[in-house]
VMD Tcl script that draws the C-alpha trace (Angstrom):
set ca {
  {57.60 84.68 78.60}
  {56.37 81.65 80.66}
  {55.76 83.57 83.80}
  {51.88 83.89 83.71}
  {48.88 82.06 82.37}
  {46.25 84.36 83.80}
  {43.67 83.96 86.52}
  {41.37 82.46 84.07}
  {43.45 79.41 83.73}
  {41.77 77.65 86.71}
  {38.25 78.53 85.32}
  {39.29 77.12 81.82}
  {40.55 73.94 83.43}
  {37.37 73.46 85.56}
  {35.25 73.92 82.50}
  {37.32 71.41 80.62}
  {37.02 68.72 83.30}
  {33.25 69.32 83.88}
  {32.64 68.84 80.03}
  {34.70 65.74 80.16}
  {32.86 64.41 83.30}
  {29.42 64.90 81.76}
  {30.55 63.35 78.57}
  {32.20 60.29 80.06}
  {29.17 59.66 82.48}
  {26.70 59.42 79.45}
  {29.07 57.33 77.53}
  {29.79 54.94 80.39}
  {26.06 54.18 80.84}
  {25.55 53.62 77.01}
  {28.60 51.27 76.70}
  {27.68 49.22 79.76}
  {24.18 48.69 78.32}
  {25.51 47.75 74.84}
  {28.19 45.42 76.50}
  {25.47 43.57 78.36}
  {23.18 43.38 75.40}
  {25.91 42.18 72.89}
  {28.04 40.11 75.29}
  {31.15 41.90 73.53}
  {34.30 41.89 75.64}
  {35.51 45.00 73.76}
  {32.31 46.76 74.61}
  {32.64 45.82 78.33}
  {36.15 47.01 78.28}
  {35.21 50.25 76.78}
  {32.59 50.53 79.58}
  {35.21 50.06 82.12}
  {37.42 52.60 80.22}
  {34.71 55.10 80.51}
  {34.02 54.37 84.17}
  {37.55 54.91 84.73}
  {37.60 58.29 83.03}
  {34.48 59.39 84.91}
  {36.10 58.62 88.23}
  {39.24 60.43 87.08}
  {37.26 63.60 86.18}
  {35.47 63.51 89.60}
  {38.98 63.34 91.27}
  {40.27 66.23 89.16}
  {37.20 68.31 89.95}
  {37.80 67.87 93.56}
  {41.51 68.52 93.12}
  {40.75 71.93 91.44}
  {38.68 73.09 94.27}
  {40.93 72.09 96.95}
  {44.10 73.46 95.24}
  {42.63 76.95 95.38}
  {42.50 77.05 99.18}
  {44.70 79.80 100.51}
  {47.85 79.25 102.63}
  {47.46 78.79 106.18}
  {49.44 77.99 109.33}
  {49.72 74.30 108.70}
  {50.50 74.65 104.91}
  {52.35 77.85 104.54}
  {52.89 77.31 100.87}
  {49.40 76.64 100.07}
  {47.48 73.63 98.76}
  {48.56 73.78 95.22}
  {50.20 70.37 95.17}
  {46.69 68.78 96.02}
  {46.16 69.05 92.25}
  {49.32 67.02 91.63}
  {48.33 64.35 94.26}
  {44.75 63.77 92.99}
  {46.00 63.78 89.37}
  {48.33 60.99 90.46}
  {45.34 59.16 91.95}
  {43.51 59.52 88.87}
  {46.27 57.93 86.90}
  {46.17 54.91 89.33}
  {42.30 54.81 88.86}
  {42.64 54.52 85.08}
  {45.16 51.70 85.54}
  {43.17 49.71 88.23}
  {39.51 50.33 86.97}
  {40.10 50.37 83.22}
  {43.38 48.55 82.19}
  {43.08 45.66 84.63}
  {39.42 44.99 83.85}
  {39.92 45.24 80.07}
  {42.97 42.93 80.18}
  {40.95 40.38 82.25}
  {37.97 40.52 79.91}
  {40.32 40.10 76.79}
  {42.08 37.00 78.35}
  {38.69 35.48 79.49}
  {37.20 35.97 75.94}
  {40.19 34.46 74.13}
  {40.81 31.44 76.30}
  {37.16 31.01 77.36}
  {34.34 29.35 75.49}
  {33.37 32.77 73.83}
  {29.92 34.15 73.90}
  {27.82 34.50 70.69}
  {27.52 38.08 69.74}
  {24.01 39.53 69.52}
  {22.46 42.98 68.72}
  {25.80 44.05 67.04}
  {23.97 46.96 65.65}
  {23.50 48.34 69.22}
  {27.42 48.12 69.75}
  {28.00 50.09 66.56}
  {25.33 52.67 67.35}
  {26.81 53.26 70.73}
  {30.39 53.33 69.44}
  {29.37 56.06 66.97}
  {27.55 58.19 69.43}
  {30.32 57.76 71.85}
  {32.85 58.95 69.27}
  {30.86 62.18 68.61}
  {30.30 62.89 72.30}
  {33.99 62.09 73.18}
  {35.17 64.05 70.26}
  {33.37 67.16 71.61}
  {35.14 66.85 74.95}
  {38.52 66.16 73.18}
  {37.99 69.33 71.10}
  {37.33 71.38 74.28}
  {40.68 70.01 75.69}
  {42.60 70.61 72.47}
  {41.33 74.12 72.25}
  {42.64 74.95 75.91}
  {46.02 73.33 75.40}
  {46.51 75.14 72.00}
  {45.66 78.34 73.82}
  {48.08 77.84 76.61}
  {50.87 76.71 74.46}
  {50.50 79.79 72.30}
  {50.79 81.91 75.52}
  {53.77 80.03 76.59}
  {55.37 80.14 73.04}
  {55.79 76.38 73.16}
  {55.20 73.45 70.58}
  {52.50 71.02 71.53}
  {55.02 68.41 72.73}
  {56.98 70.79 74.82}
  {53.75 72.15 76.39}
  {52.59 68.73 77.27}
  {55.89 67.87 78.67}
  {56.38 70.95 80.81}
  {52.99 72.06 81.79}
  {52.26 72.57 85.45}
  {48.52 72.01 85.01}
  {48.01 68.24 85.14}
  {44.14 68.36 84.96}
  {43.89 69.56 81.31}
  {46.74 67.24 80.28}
  {44.85 64.25 82.02}
  {41.68 65.16 80.19}
  {43.53 65.47 76.81}
  {45.28 62.06 77.30}
  {42.14 60.40 78.52}
  {39.99 61.52 75.60}
  {42.70 60.86 72.90}
  {42.96 57.30 74.46}
  {39.13 57.02 74.37}
  {38.84 57.95 70.69}
  {41.49 55.39 69.91}
  {39.75 52.89 72.14}
  {36.52 53.43 70.20}
  {38.27 52.59 67.00}
  {39.82 49.36 68.33}
  {36.42 48.32 69.78}
  {34.74 48.98 66.53}
  {37.20 46.89 64.73}
  {37.01 44.13 67.37}
  {33.12 43.94 67.22}
  {33.21 44.26 63.34}
  {35.66 41.32 62.96}
  {33.87 39.19 65.34}
  {30.68 39.78 63.42}
  {32.39 38.97 60.13}
  {34.46 35.94 61.15}
  {32.37 34.59 64.02}
  {35.39 34.33 66.11}
  {35.57 35.83 69.50}
  {39.40 36.00 69.20}
  {39.08 39.50 67.66}
  {36.77 40.84 70.32}
  {39.29 39.63 73.01}
  {42.22 41.04 71.26}
  {40.42 44.43 71.11}
  {39.86 44.21 74.80}
  {43.63 43.46 75.45}
  {44.64 46.39 73.30}
  {42.22 48.82 75.06}
  {43.87 47.57 78.37}
  {47.32 48.19 77.11}
  {46.34 51.55 75.71}
  {45.00 52.56 79.24}
  {48.03 51.20 81.06}
  {50.25 53.37 78.82}
  {48.11 56.62 79.55}
  {48.14 55.75 83.21}
  {51.90 55.48 83.17}
  {52.51 58.65 81.27}
  {50.24 60.71 83.80}
  {51.70 59.02 86.87}
  {55.29 59.89 85.73}
  {54.19 63.49 85.13}
  {52.52 63.87 88.52}
  {55.45 62.15 90.36}
  {57.80 64.82 88.92}
  {55.40 67.57 90.18}
  {54.95 66.07 93.52}
  {58.63 65.63 94.30}
  {59.54 69.32 93.53}
  {60.06 70.00 89.82}
  {61.86 73.06 88.86}
  {60.10 75.88 87.12}
  {60.25 76.40 83.34}
  {63.91 76.83 82.33}
  {63.14 80.08 80.39}
  {61.62 81.69 83.56}
  {64.66 80.58 85.67}
  {66.98 82.14 83.00}
  {64.96 85.44 82.85}
  {64.94 85.74 86.69}
  {68.69 85.21 86.59}
  {69.29 87.89 84.06}
  {66.98 90.27 85.97}
  {68.88 89.77 89.17}
  {72.22 90.65 87.35}
  {70.69 93.87 86.27}
  {70.38 95.15 89.95}
  {73.06 97.54 90.85}
  {73.74 95.97 94.27}
  {74.11 92.42 92.85}
  {77.75 91.28 91.88}
  {76.81 87.53 91.25}
  {74.08 85.19 91.39}
  {75.62 82.24 93.32}
  {72.55 79.87 93.23}
  {69.06 79.86 91.98}
  {66.53 77.37 93.31}
  {62.87 77.13 92.06}
  {60.22 74.67 92.71}
  {56.61 74.26 91.59}
  {54.29 74.52 94.50}
  {51.09 74.37 92.47}
  {49.78 75.34 89.01}
  {51.08 78.86 88.23}
  {52.74 78.87 91.65}
  {56.56 78.94 92.05}
  {58.84 79.12 95.03}
  {62.10 81.00 94.34}
  {65.34 81.02 96.41}
  {68.06 83.36 95.08}
  {71.49 83.14 96.74}
  {73.19 86.43 95.76}
  {76.52 87.98 96.36}
  {75.89 91.75 96.99}
  {78.44 94.52 96.84}
  {80.53 94.55 100.08}
  {80.20 98.44 100.31}
  {76.40 98.06 101.22}
  {75.48 98.77 104.76}
  {72.97 96.48 106.70}
  {70.19 98.90 105.98}
  {70.93 99.23 102.24}
  {71.05 95.52 101.95}
  {67.67 95.17 103.61}
  {66.20 97.77 101.41}
  {67.72 96.08 98.25}
  {66.26 92.67 99.10}
  {62.82 94.20 99.67}
  {62.97 96.07 96.32}
  {64.21 93.14 94.40}
  {61.42 90.99 95.85}
  {58.95 93.50 94.86}
  {60.26 93.86 91.23}
  {60.35 90.13 90.80}
  {56.86 89.76 91.83}
  {55.67 92.54 89.46}
  {57.51 90.99 86.53}
  {57.07 87.32 87.17}
  {53.52 86.87 88.52}
  {53.87 83.17 88.98}
  {56.36 83.69 91.75}
  {54.49 82.86 94.90}
  {57.11 82.94 97.46}
  {60.58 84.66 97.09}
  {63.62 84.25 99.34}
  {66.67 86.45 98.58}
  {69.65 85.26 100.57}
  {72.98 87.31 100.74}
  {75.95 84.99 100.57}
  {79.56 85.41 99.73}
  {80.51 83.86 96.28}
  {83.74 82.31 97.73}
  {81.97 80.17 100.44}
  {83.59 76.67 99.82}
  {80.71 74.66 101.47}
  {77.99 76.41 99.35}
  {80.02 76.32 96.18}
  {80.46 72.40 96.70}
  {76.68 72.00 97.14}
  {76.04 73.97 94.02}
  {78.61 72.05 92.15}
  {77.25 68.75 93.14}
  {73.73 69.64 92.06}
  {74.57 71.16 88.71}
  {77.87 69.56 87.65}
  {79.57 71.13 84.64}
  {76.67 73.51 84.07}
  {77.94 75.55 87.05}
  {80.54 77.08 84.69}
  {77.81 78.88 82.71}
  {76.66 80.44 86.03}
  {80.21 81.65 86.85}
  {80.35 83.24 83.40}
  {77.15 85.14 84.22}
  {75.32 83.82 81.16}
  {72.93 80.99 81.88}
  {71.95 79.55 85.21}
  {72.63 75.94 85.64}
  {69.48 73.93 85.03}
  {68.95 70.26 84.88}
}
mol new
graphics top color blue
foreach p $ca { graphics top sphere $p radius 0.5 }
foreach p [lrange $ca 0 end-1] q [lrange $ca 1 end] { graphics top cylinder $p $q radius 0.2 }
display resetview
């Protein structure tokens, strides 16, 4: 059941980001030195890649700290979306710092005079060391993702598509792109050395830039959905719907709205048609009891609003129909709530 990931999720995410930050800082310095010594565009592109990753991890670390701040008067739903915002800025950082610089270096190398490659062994040594260090960070991210997907009973692709923790997803994508980028750089430096043509070095730099642009797009799209108010996991929505229908006072669930307000934080609004025989006091007690039972069973529910409504209200039914279309019929049958 996708209703809880445990309080240790935040600590695991922080450790994953810290490991990635330390690894990319060291790698960025090594690549920059190697790029200057060898004159390789691919190595300089990889240095920019690691600088972008280092900046990204710094942003993610700040986001993790800020998102744990408790709700207050100015932000009654908490600061959970701070994590989504800084993860979006991290995606922009990858594109601006890494992709654009790599693309520029590639074009300059291909259409410029081309510099003679020196100290090629330095480039190969740095690439090899970087692969080992980056691989250690990647293994850490993969381990956490595998643990989370097992808890959520999802496949890897389903988890990457639906996770509400963009920090670990960002580290995983970054490290995966970094390992691929290192192989591309290795090929570019090697072909340049074998053929004497800087064309291969420039092409490698362009490919690294395209790789970073693709990662930035994927992460930007993910965080855009989270920022504008993504629905909670469909399985949780269905489970809440079924749980509401088991309540003796509930005759029909008219509408069920959820929104992610942070990692492991969900806002729920349930519009419910209660039995007409209930008195005002009985209705109040039923709402309080339902709230408590839902919080106990679904620990990710951060704020719960139970709104008594008549099932035949035409204005409400029209809004629900406009939102869900033909899926509304499933709700009317009492089987599955309408979900996008």
